[in-house]
VMD Tcl script that draws the C-alpha trace (Angstrom):
set ca {
  {21.07 -54.94 87.73}
  {19.05 -51.78 88.06}
  {19.62 -48.36 86.64}
  {20.64 -47.02 90.05}
  {23.37 -49.65 90.34}
  {24.71 -48.68 86.93}
  {24.47 -45.00 87.76}
  {26.46 -45.58 90.96}
  {29.18 -47.39 89.04}
  {29.39 -44.61 86.45}
  {29.65 -41.99 89.21}
  {32.45 -44.05 90.77}
  {34.29 -44.12 87.45}
  {33.92 -40.37 86.94}
  {35.11 -39.66 90.48}
  {38.16 -41.87 89.98}
  {39.08 -40.11 86.73}
  {38.68 -36.70 88.38}
  {40.88 -37.87 91.25}
  {43.55 -39.08 88.83}
  {43.50 -35.71 87.06}
  {43.88 -33.88 90.38}
  {46.87 -36.03 91.32}
  {48.50 -35.77 87.89}
  {47.24 -32.94 85.66}
  {49.25 -34.39 82.76}
  {47.75 -37.87 83.13}
  {47.57 -39.78 79.89}
  {44.64 -41.59 78.36}
  {45.84 -44.95 79.69}
  {46.01 -43.63 83.26}
  {42.52 -42.14 83.00}
  {41.17 -45.36 81.52}
  {42.65 -47.46 84.31}
  {41.22 -45.05 86.89}
  {37.78 -45.26 85.24}
  {37.79 -49.06 85.30}
  {39.00 -49.14 88.89}
  {36.31 -46.65 89.95}
  {33.61 -48.59 88.11}
  {34.60 -51.92 89.68}
  {35.17 -50.34 93.10}
  {31.73 -48.74 93.17}
  {30.13 -52.05 92.24}
  {32.04 -53.86 94.97}
  {31.10 -51.21 97.51}
  {27.41 -51.45 96.61}
  {27.46 -55.24 96.97}
  {29.25 -54.95 100.33}
  {26.67 -52.48 101.62}
  {23.85 -54.73 100.41}
  {25.46 -57.72 102.11}
  {25.86 -55.81 105.38}
  {22.20 -54.68 105.25}
  {21.10 -58.29 104.77}
  {23.16 -59.43 107.74}
  {21.73 -56.64 109.90}
  {18.16 -57.57 108.98}
  {18.73 -61.26 109.72}
  {20.43 -60.43 113.03}
  {17.52 -58.20 114.06}
  {15.03 -60.94 113.15}
  {16.99 -63.50 115.17}
  {17.14 -61.15 118.15}
  {13.39 -60.55 118.08}
  {12.42 -64.23 117.74}
  {13.12 -65.24 121.40}
  {11.14 -62.26 122.66}
  {8.09 -63.39 120.71}
  {8.24 -66.87 122.24}
  {8.56 -65.60 125.83}
}
mol new
graphics top color blue
foreach p $ca { graphics top sphere $p radius 0.5 }
foreach p [lrange $ca 0 end-1] q [lrange $ca 1 end] { graphics top cylinder $p $q radius 0.2 }
display resetview
């Protein structure tokens, strides 16, 4: 896990806490903590999904170019 992955997860946690505070200005520590964990996990899941989609796109492009090279 690289520093950029960790940074993305931390940014996701901060954004989730800020969102919770906007929705409920009197949000307690427990609510903010849950939002931080959810944002951290959500950002990690989103990064893995994007990486997975990029891998599928690259393999699909390689498969599409292979018949052209043989012709």
